[in-house]
C-alpha positions as a printed NumPy array, in Angstrom:
array([[  0.297,   0.092,  -0.05 ],
       [  1.505,   3.308,  -0.79 ],
       [  1.8  ,   6.293,   1.798],
       [  1.238,   9.814,   0.869],
       [  0.387,  12.921,   2.469],
       [ -2.936,  14.527,   1.897],
       [ -2.605,  18.915,   1.537],
       [ -5.95 ,  20.35 ,   1.921],
       [ -6.786,  23.947,  -0.106],
       [ -8.758,  26.029,  -1.352],
       [ -9.343,  27.414,  -4.885],
       [-10.898,  31.056,  -4.592],
       [-12.456,  32.323,  -8.189],
       [-13.881,  35.409,  -8.316],
       [-17.342,  36.678, -10.541],
       [-14.554,  36.849, -13.277],
       [-14.24 ,  32.825, -13.266],
       [-10.403,  33.981, -12.129],
       [ -8.633,  31.955,  -9.282],
       [ -6.784,  33.36 ,  -6.612],
       [ -3.592,  32.382,  -6.869],
       [ -0.876,  33.344,  -3.942],
       [  3.52 ,  33.498,  -5.215],
       [  5.686,  31.648,  -3.686],
       [  8.756,  32.939,  -1.799],
       [ 11.471,  32.798,  -3.475],
       [  9.966,  30.487,  -6.557],
       [  8.609,  31.681, -10.203],
       [  5.859,  29.696,  -9.415],
       [  2.412,  30.795,  -8.051],
       [  0.236,  28.397,  -5.728],
       [ -3.257,  27.764,  -4.214],
       [ -3.185,  28.491,  -0.806],
       [ -2.728,  24.308,   0.606],
       [ -1.39 ,  22.563,   3.53 ],
       [ -1.433,  19.662,   5.933],
       [ -3.863,  18.866,   8.162],
       [ -2.898,  19.402,  11.716],
       [ -3.916,  16.658,  13.99 ],
       [ -7.193,  16.018,  15.18 ],
       [ -8.535,  18.2  ,  12.018],
       [-10.831,  17.89 ,   9.22 ],
       [ -9.465,  18.174,   5.597],
       [-12.044,  21.462,   5.689],
       [-10.89 ,  22.993,   9.189],
       [ -6.683,  22.077,   6.979],
       [ -7.951,  24.438,   3.918],
       [-10.119,  27.333,   6.275],
       [ -6.923,  27.662,   8.163],
       [ -4.125,  27.503,   5.29 ],
       [ -6.92 ,  29.949,   3.286],
       [ -6.637,  32.296,   6.635],
       [ -2.985,  31.206,   7.073],
       [ -1.642,  32.37 ,   4.178],
       [ -4.008,  35.144,   2.483],
       [ -5.524,  36.027,   6.119],
       [ -8.747,  35.238,   4.062],
       [-11.991,  33.443,   6.283],
       [-14.913,  32.284,   4.44 ],
       [-17.972,  30.77 ,   7.153],
       [-17.898,  26.81 ,   6.366],
       [-20.753,  27.   ,   3.972],
       [-19.453,  28.789,   1.765],
       [-17.358,  25.736,   1.308],
       [-17.655,  23.015,  -1.623],
       [-15.868,  20.5  ,  -1.454],
       [-14.138,  19.249,  -4.892],
       [-12.269,  15.828,  -3.384],
       [ -9.514,  14.224,  -3.569],
       [ -6.93 ,  14.69 ,  -6.588],
       [ -3.935,  12.753,  -7.372],
       [ -0.816,  15.492,  -7.218],
       [  2.306,  13.404,  -6.832],
       [  3.257,  10.001,  -5.722],
       [  3.902,  10.465,  -1.908],
       [  1.267,  13.828,  -2.223],
       [ -3.297,  13.951,  -2.729],
       [ -4.622,  17.188,  -2.342],
       [ -8.091,  17.278,  -0.781],
       [ -9.612,  20.051,  -2.191],
       [-12.791,  22.863,  -1.777],
       [-13.892,  25.556,  -3.594],
       [-15.076,  29.244,  -2.459],
       [-17.04 ,  32.14 ,  -4.627],
       [-15.145,  35.177,  -3.426],
       [-17.565,  37.311,  -4.298],
       [-16.443,  40.977,  -5.765],
       [-15.246,  42.447,  -2.146],
       [-12.065,  40.605,  -3.172],
       [-11.507,  42.982,  -6.429],
       [ -8.532,  44.816,  -4.737],
       [ -6.619,  42.37 ,  -3.406],
       [ -3.137,  44.626,  -1.252],
       [ -5.42 ,  43.365,   1.915],
       [ -3.901,  40.073,   1.528],
       [ -1.057,  38.795,   3.977],
       [  0.234,  35.633,   4.407],
       [  1.22 ,  34.991,   8.783],
       [  2.728,  31.807,   8.281],
       [  6.907,  31.837,   8.059],
       [  9.946,  30.15 ,   6.822],
       [ 14.176,  30.828,   7.494],
       [ 15.266,  32.46 ,   5.162],
       [ 18.203,  30.081,   3.411],
       [ 20.611,  32.781,   3.572],
       [ 19.733,  34.666,   7.286],
       [ 17.065,  32.699,   8.998],
       [ 15.149,  35.816,   9.044],
       [ 11.796,  34.705,   9.417],
       [ 10.252,  35.053,   5.604],
       [  6.774,  35.354,   4.662],
       [  5.687,  31.658,   2.714],
       [  3.241,  33.257,   0.003],
       [  5.029,  37.228,  -1.2  ],
       [  2.406,  38.375,  -3.541],
       [ -1.669,  38.037,  -5.129],
       [ -3.507,  37.861,  -8.28 ],
       [ -6.138,  36.475,  -9.726],
       [ -5.608,  33.821, -12.843],
       [ -7.179,  33.201, -16.338],
       [ -8.343,  29.659, -16.658],
       [ -5.635,  30.405, -19.505],
       [ -2.327,  31.298, -17.838],
       [ -2.865,  29.14 , -14.882],
       [ -0.465,  26.655, -16.705],
       [  2.331,  28.548, -16.82 ],
       [  1.969,  30.228, -13.685],
       [  1.531,  27.383, -11.448],
       [  4.358,  24.06 , -11.4  ],
       [  3.138,  21.251, -13.504],
       [  1.666,  18.385, -12.005],
       [ -0.669,  21.798, -10.154],
       [ -1.637,  23.093, -12.842],
       [ -2.429,  19.451, -14.535],
       [ -4.666,  19.838, -11.348],
       [ -6.251,  23.023, -11.91 ],
       [ -7.548,  22.631, -14.969],
       [ -8.926,  19.628, -15.005],
       [-11.925,  21.406, -12.12 ],
       [-14.624,  23.045, -13.206],
       [-14.246,  26.232, -12.413]])
């Protein structure tokens, strides 16, 4: 039996059917807000926590539509949810990442995500890592 981890994430979609992407610090790539479950968390609780940590956004649990599990890598699966942002998120200037990692040279705590953008379906493949792009483009958002 294959062992793998599960990363829980959220597709935030605006009224123009664009997807919220977060720029992954010190890389050329963008990603959705996602991460591993903490002990005792449900997939939804993990997705909601990761969304809040990586963007500052919070939506009521009822706003999340479960998309289910997706193959991602041999050692990792994605469990995804989708939420409609509404028009209030036209500007992304207020979004902030509260989770950090130690900078590889200085050791200074560095935000995991350092930028945000809306991406049209046609842009996702070029912005995200290939496997993530494939998963995102397999979903009707």
